[in-house]
N, C-alpha and C positions, 0 to 999 in steps of 0.2 A: 556754038550754042547761043540762043537768044538771051538777052539780059533778064527777061522774065524767068526763063528756065534756069538760069544760072542762080537767081535769087532763091527759087524753089529748092534747088539742089543744095544750096548752102544752108537753107533753113532746115532741110531734112538731116544734113550733116550734123548741124547744131543740136537737134533733138536726140541724135544718137549718143551724144556724150553723156556719161553717167551722172555728172553733176547737174546738167540741165534736166534730165529725166527725174531725178530726185527732187529738184526745185519746183518743177511743174506739179508733181505729185503733192508736195507739201503745200503749194499755193491752192490747189483744188480742195485739199483737206481744210485749210483755213477758211476758204470761202464757204464750205459746207457748215462748218462749225458756227461761224458768224451768222450766216443766213438762218440756220435752224434755231439759233438762240436770239434772234432779233424780233422786232415787232412784225417783220415780214415772213415769219416762220410758217403761217398758214399757206402762203403761196409756195413755199418750199415743199411742204408735205403733199399739197395738192398736185403739184407737178410731178413729184416722185411717184405718186400712186395713180396718176392719169394713165388709162389704158389706151395703148395703141395696138389694135388688133388683139391677138390672144394674150399679150403680156402688158404689164405696167411699164412705165419709163424706167423705174428702178430695176425691174426684172430684165428689161432689155439690156441695161447696163451690166447687170450681174451675170446673166446667162449668155448674152449675145456678144457684147463688146469685150468682156473678159476672156471669151474663147480666143480672141486674137492675141491677147497676152500669153495665154497658155500654149497657142501654137508657136509663138516666137520662142518661149521658154523651151518648148519641146524640140524646136530646131537646134537651139543651142545645146541641149542635152544630147541630141543624136550626134551632133558634130563632135562634142567632147568624147563620147563613147567610141566613135569610129576612128577619128583622126586626131583627137585632142588629148588633153591630160589624162582622161579616164581610159584612154585606149591602152595605156601601160598599167598592167595590173598592180605592180608595186607602187607606182605613182598615184594610183587611184584609191589605194587602201585607206590612207589617212583621211581624205575628205569624206569617203563613204562611211567609215567608221565613226567619224565625228558627226556626220549628219544623223546617223542612226542614234547616237547618244543624245544629240540635240533634239530629237523627237521623242524618244522614250522617257527621258527624265522630266521634261516639262509636262508631258501627258500624265505621268504618275503623280506629279505635284498637284496638277489641277484636279485629277480625279480624287486624290487623298483629301484635299482641302474641301472640294465641293461635294464629297460623298453624301448621298442621301437627298441632295437637292434635285427638284424636278428639272429634267433636261440634262442632267450631268452624263447620262449614258451616251450622249453625242457631243456635249460641250467640252468634254475632256480634250477633244482634238483641236480646240482653238488655238492653243499656243504652240503647235507642232511646227508651224512654217516659218521661214524667214523670207522677208521681202527682197527680192533680188535688186530691184531698181533703187530702193531707198538705201539699203545697206551698202551697195557699191558707190552710190552717190556720196555718202558720209565718208567712206574709205577714200575716195578720190579727193575729197576736200581737205582731209586731215592727215593723210598718210604719205605725203610725197617722198619722204625720206626712208620709207620702209621697202624691203625687198619686193620685187615684182612677183615673186613666188607667193606671197601672201594674198595678192589679189586673186590669183589663180585658185589658191586654197578656198578662199571665200566664195568665189564664183561656183566652183565645183560642189562645195558644201550646200550652197543655196539651191543649186539646180537639183542635186540629189534630194535635198530636203523638200523641195517643192513637188518632185515626183512622188515621194512618199505621201505628201499631203494630198496629191491627186488621187492616189490609190485609196487613201482614207475616205475622200469625198465619194469615190466610185462605190465603195463598199458600204459606207454608213448612210449615204443619202440617196440610194436607189429606192424609191418607194414602190409603186406597183409596176412590175416589170411586164412590158409589152413585147411578147416574143416576136411578133410580126415585124414591129418597128426595128427591133434589134437585128433581125435577119436582114432588113433593108440596109442597116449600118454596115453589116459584115459584107454584103455585096458591093456597096459603094466603096468601102475601103479596099476590097479586092481589085475593083476597077481602077482606083487611084493608084495602087501598087503596079498594076499591069501597065498603065500609061507611063508611070515612071520607069519601069523596066524597059519599055519600048522606046524611051527617050522622046516621048511626046512633050511638047512645051507650050502648046496653046492654052492661054488663060480662058478662052471660050469653052473649054472642056472642064478645066480644073475649078473655076469659080462656081459653076452650077453644082458640081460634085461636092465641093466643100459646103455650100449652103444646104444641099439636101442631106449631107451627112449630119450637119449640126441639127437640122430639124428633126430627123428620125431619131437621133440620139436623145433629143429632148422628149420626143413622144415615147421613147422606150422606157422612161422612168430613170434612166442613168443621167446624172447631171450633165448638162449640154456642153460644158467647157471641156469635158473629156474628149470630145470630138477634135478639138484643136490639137490635143496632145497625140491622139491616135494618128491623125494626118501627118503631123510633123515626124513621128517616128518612122513613117513609111516614105519619107522624102529622101531622095538620093543625096549623099553627102560627098561622094568621091567624084572629082572632076574628070570627065573624059579628055583625051588629048586635044580634041578640037574646041573645047569649051574654055572660056576665060574664067568662069565661076561654076561651081557645082550648084544645082538647083536650090539646095538648102541655104547655102551662103547667099545666093541671089535673092531668095525670098526674105531671109532675115534682114538683109540690107535694105529691102524695100519696105518691109512691114514694121521694122522696129521703131521708126519715127511715129507711125500711126498708133503703135502700142503705147509708146512712152508719151506721145503728145495728145492722144485723144482717148484711147480705150481705157487705160488705167486712171488717168485724171477724171474722166467722166464717171467711171465706177466709184472712185473716191468721193466725188461730189455728191452722189446719191447714197452712199453707204456710210459716210462719216458724219452726216448731219444728226447728231445726238445731243440731248440736253446736257449741258455741263454747269448748270447753275449750282447754288449751294445745296438745294434739296436733292438734286441728281448726284452730286458728289457724296452727300451723306448716305444715299442708298448704295453707292458704289462700295463703300467700306463696311457695309452691312450684309452685302451679297456674297456668299461663300464661293459661288462660281466666278464672280468677278475677281475676288481676292486670289483665287486659285490661278486665274488667267495671268494676272499681274505677277505673282510670285513665279509662276512657270516661265514667263517670258524673261523676266529680269534676272532671276537666280537659276531656275532650272535649265535654261539654255546654256548658260556659262559652265555650270557643273557638268552638264551632259556632254557638251562639245570638248571641254578641256579634259574631263575624266576619261572619256573614250579615246581621245587622242593620246593621252599619256600612257594608257594601257596598251594601245596598239604599238607604241614606240618601245615600251618596257618589254613587251614579248617579241620585239624585233620583227613584227609583221609590217611596220612602216617606219618611216623616218620623218623628222621634221622638215618643213619646206626649206629649200635652199637659202642659206643665209639668215634663217629665222630660228627662234627658239621658243621655249614654253611661255615666256612673258609676252611675246608677240602674239602667240595663239590666244592668250587670255584677252588681249585687247581686241582681236578680231572676233573672238567668240562672244564678246559683249554685244556686237553688232547682230548676232543671232536673235537677240531679243526684240529686234525690229520686225514684228510679225506682219502687221499692216494688211497689205492686200488680200492674201489668202486667209489670214486670221479673221478679218472682217467678213469675208465670204462665208467662212465656217460658222461664225457667230450667227449670221443671217440664216443659214440653213438649219442649225441645230436647235435654236430657241424660238419660241412663239413671240417673246418680247425681248429681242436682243440688244436693246439700247444700252443697258447697264454693262453688258459684256463687251460691246463695242467701244463704250467709253474706256473700259479697262484696257483694251487693246491699244487705243490711241494714247492713253497716259503711259502705259508700259513702253510702248515704242518710242515715245518722246524721251522717257528716262534713260532707256537703253541707248538711244542715239547720243545723248549728252554725255553719258558715262564713257561710251566708246570713243567719242571725240576727244575727251580729255586723256584717255589712256593711249590712243593712237598718236596724239601730238607728242606725248612724253616718250613714246617708243621711237617715234621719228627723230626726235632730238637726240635720244640715246644712240641710235644707229649713225646720226651725223657726227656725234662725238667720237664714236669708235672708228669712223672712216678717216678722221683727221690725223 
């Protein structure tokens, strides 16, 4: 391998680490907030709203680049369902039930607080998702002493959580449904599955199919990012005897650096640029939808995840992760309040003026991260003491 290729490979490996992915995402968010609240803010909004072809730069990031993130998340979900933790029904029960509780309770909290406000009929969905990259990044930084089973629990919970959010997006944000475009999507997905079934590996076939699927999904009225999930779920995850890696593992390995290093940070750059001055913060605590989003993420997520988990264990439908207990679940559940990527996307989709709700997502995610970091460090120390 040449020195240049070795450097590129090492950089890609570096981007795959959860701490780096979370740090890059945090950096892009900071740049967006500083830029949008500086004297150069007109340039930020001009660039975000600049049209390149049929979409603005912000829409390309939201509908286009984020499809890569959903494709990678979908590959991880498919792998977990077929050969990973979620392939064992008993092992899968706890994170699935926890994810359901972590979606339902925050949604009810947001709906209850924001009831009667314009846009709440869709904005209740803003606090349902957990940001995989950010949450795992915080866990990696603060929970070195905790059992590895907790990482699997958080990962499974976040993946199921995001799948639920994807279903919500598909149902709530399908505007005018174009039957012909949807038919084209079905045909393209069938062709993709057929090529996978026949063990065809040429990117010269798959890349045009993926791009066409994305385009027709966008034209059908269904949110375009759903194309990423659909393609991922049709990707083969079991390795044939002559293969070093299954297609899903190979694609995840290659695309994850692009997702963590480009797609999600660029989306954050154009989604997180919201006013955070004194006037904007004043509006934040007067806006019932924003308050519902914050309470839903910070409180609702913990209550939903912990409550659902405890009930599942109580009724003997599940067991706590190996080596962990209820206090550890509380610490990990606090990370569920880091909504970020998908929450920002749903805020953009559900509200005509989403800036206040997006500011609520950012503030709630920051508070949840800090609270979770404190709790995880304390639990790590407790586990270190018990092992001595």
